[in-house]
C-alpha positions in Angstrom: 77.7 -37.6 8.1 74.4 -39.4 8.1 74.9 -41.0 4.7 77.4 -44.3 5.6 74.7 -45.0 9.3 72.0 -45.4 6.4 74.1 -47.4 4.3 75.1 -49.7 6.9 71.5 -49.7 8.2 70.2 -50.5 5.1 72.1 -53.3 4.6 72.0 -55.5 7.4 67.9 -54.7 6.8 68.4 -56.3 3.5 70.0 -59.3 4.8 67.7 -59.9 7.3 70.5 -59.1 10.0 69.8 -57.9 13.5 71.0 -53.9 14.4 70.9 -51.9 16.9 70.0 -48.1 16.9 73.3 -45.6 16.8 74.6 -44.2 20.0 74.1 -40.4 18.8 75.2 -37.3 20.8 73.0 -35.4 22.4 72.1 -32.3 21.0 73.0 -29.0 23.1 69.1 -27.9 22.6 68.2 -30.8 24.6 70.4 -30.6 27.5 69.4 -26.6 28.2 65.8 -27.2 27.3 63.1 -27.5 29.5 59.9 -29.9 29.8 57.5 -28.8 27.1 54.7 -27.8 29.6 50.6 -28.8 28.7 48.9 -27.1 26.4 46.1 -24.2 27.6 42.8 -23.8 26.2 41.9 -20.6 26.5 39.1 -18.4 26.0 38.3 -16.5 22.8 38.6 -13.5 24.6 41.7 -14.5 26.6 43.2 -15.3 23.2 42.7 -12.2 21.8 44.2 -10.1 24.5 46.6 -13.1 25.5 48.6 -13.4 22.1 49.1 -9.8 21.9 51.5 -9.7 25.0 55.4 -11.3 24.9 56.0 -13.8 27.3 58.5 -16.1 27.7 58.7 -19.2 26.2 58.5 -23.0 28.8 61.5 -24.5 27.0 64.5 -22.0 26.8 62.6 -19.3 29.1 63.0 -16.4 26.3 60.5 -13.7 25.2 60.4 -14.1 20.8 58.8 -12.2 18.0 55.7 -13.2 16.8 55.4 -11.4 13.7 57.9 -11.0 11.0 58.1 -6.9 12.0 59.1 -7.9 15.5 61.9 -9.8 13.8 63.8 -7.6 12.9 62.7 -4.9 15.7 65.2 -3.3 18.0 63.8 -5.4 21.1 64.4 -8.2 18.5 66.2 -8.4 15.6 69.8 -10.4 15.7 70.7 -9.9 19.4 68.0 -11.6 19.8 68.4 -14.0 17.2 72.0 -14.4 19.1 70.4 -15.2 22.3 68.0 -18.0 21.3 71.1 -19.6 18.9 72.8 -20.2 21.8 70.1 -21.0 24.3 69.2 -23.9 21.9 73.1 -25.1 21.0 73.3 -24.1 17.3 75.5 -21.4 17.2 79.0 -21.1 18.9 79.3 -18.9 21.5 82.3 -17.5 20.3 79.7 -16.0 16.9 77.0 -14.0 16.9 74.0 -12.9 14.0 75.8 -9.8 13.3 73.0 -8.1 11.1 69.1 -9.0 10.0 69.8 -8.2 6.1 65.6 -9.3 5.7 62.6 -10.3 6.6 60.1 -11.8 3.7 56.4 -13.4 4.7 55.6 -16.2 2.8 52.2 -16.0 1.3 49.1 -17.2 3.2 46.4 -17.6 0.4 46.2 -18.3 -3.4 48.3 -20.3 -5.3 51.3 -19.6 -4.3 50.4 -20.1 -0.5 53.1 -21.9 1.6 50.5 -24.5 3.9 47.6 -22.9 5.8 49.1 -23.8 9.9 50.9 -20.9 10.6 52.5 -17.7 8.9 55.8 -18.1 7.5 58.8 -16.2 6.5 62.3 -16.4 5.1 64.9 -14.6 7.0 68.0 -13.9 6.0 70.9 -13.3 8.2 74.4 -12.8 8.4 76.6 -14.2 11.2 80.0 -12.5 12.9 82.0 -15.0 12.0 80.9 -16.8 8.6 80.9 -20.8 8.6 79.5 -23.6 6.7 77.7 -25.5 9.5 75.4 -22.4 10.1 73.0 -21.0 6.9 72.3 -17.8 6.4 68.7 -18.2 5.4 66.2 -19.4 7.6 62.5 -20.5 7.9 61.0 -19.3 11.0 56.8 -20.6 11.5 54.4 -18.3 14.0 51.2 -18.1 14.8 48.5 -16.3 12.5 47.7 -12.6 14.5 44.2 -13.1 16.0 43.0 -9.3 14.4 43.9 -10.9 11.2 43.0 -14.0 10.8 40.9 -15.1 13.7 39.3 -18.2 12.5 42.2 -19.9 12.1 43.5 -18.9 15.4 41.4 -20.4 17.1 41.2 -23.5 15.7 44.9 -23.7 15.9 45.6 -22.0 19.0 42.0 -23.1 21.7 41.1 -26.5 20.2 44.4 -28.3 20.3 47.8 -28.4 20.3 49.4 -29.0 16.9 52.3 -26.1 17.5 54.0 -28.3 20.4 54.5 -31.4 19.4 55.7 -30.3 16.2 58.6 -28.1 17.8 59.1 -31.0 20.4 59.3 -33.7 17.7 62.1 -31.3 15.5 64.1 -30.8 19.2 64.2 -34.6 20.2 63.9 -36.6 16.9 65.2 -34.7 13.7 68.6 -35.5 14.9 68.0 -39.3 15.0 65.9 -40.0 12.0 68.0 -42.4 9.3 67.6 -39.3 6.6 68.9 -35.2 5.9 66.2 -33.0 7.7 66.1 -29.0 7.5 68.6 -28.3 10.8 67.2 -26.7 13.6 67.8 -23.7 14.7 65.6 -22.2 17.6 61.6 -23.3 18.9 59.6 -22.8 22.0 55.8 -21.9 23.1 54.0 -19.9 25.5 51.1 -21.8 27.0 50.0 -18.6 28.5 49.7 -16.5 25.4 49.5 -19.6 22.7 52.3 -17.3 20.6 55.5 -20.0 19.2 58.2 -19.5 17.0 59.9 -22.1 15.2 63.1 -21.9 13.1 64.8 -24.0 11.1 67.1 -24.1 7.7 65.3 -22.9 4.3 65.3 -26.2 2.2 66.3 -24.2 -1.5 62.8 -26.3 -3.2 62.9 -25.3 -6.7 60.0 -22.3 -7.6 56.8 -23.3 -9.0 55.2 -22.4 -12.4 52.8 -20.2 -13.1 49.5 -20.5 -13.5 46.7 -16.8 -15.0 43.2 -17.8 -15.2 42.9 -21.1 -15.0 45.8 -22.2 -17.3 49.0 -22.7 -17.0 51.3 -20.4 -18.4 55.5 -21.4 -17.3 55.7 -24.9 -17.1 58.7 -25.7 -14.3 61.6 -28.4 -15.1 62.1 -30.4 -12.3 65.2 -32.3 -10.7 65.4 -34.9 -8.5 66.1 -33.5 -5.4 
């Protein structure tokens, strides 16, 4: 557990005593992944065409879904989630994702918009062997379709590389943080298409209140997280 470690470091810090970083076991995802390839800037026409394709990612060498519909399709679905989680070392080899129960796409505009840098969905899965260490509610981030949001896709995929570093940080750093973070399940990016995907556990934040015609019509009392 991370709590005793953080408490010990805090005591040493308050007493102004020096300490060395904890020696953490390297997660399997770091042993299996390839280096993150440099960002490749495409022209608008190249981005429009290449983003329609499904090519392997540079980290784990797997193709991956680029839409919510593909996540539950016969091409990907439970079999793909199993391969991806096995590749990233987040699912034991003797277990598998038995079924994709559902995919709920989160709003990208309006009062309930879930951020603005990517599409987001909650994917519910079932495992062959239930395990308290495996989450059934998964939070998935993936890029906007060029056909639906061309300006946003160009801004995020052409003019800089915000996706690769985020995935890499999740892979390289989260297990070293002195606090709990959402568990990493899988992530990859294809530099040829600029498509990417990042899967983690879903944090059960409280629901929001409601606003109608600019007025708060439902107030939600929040407990400390």
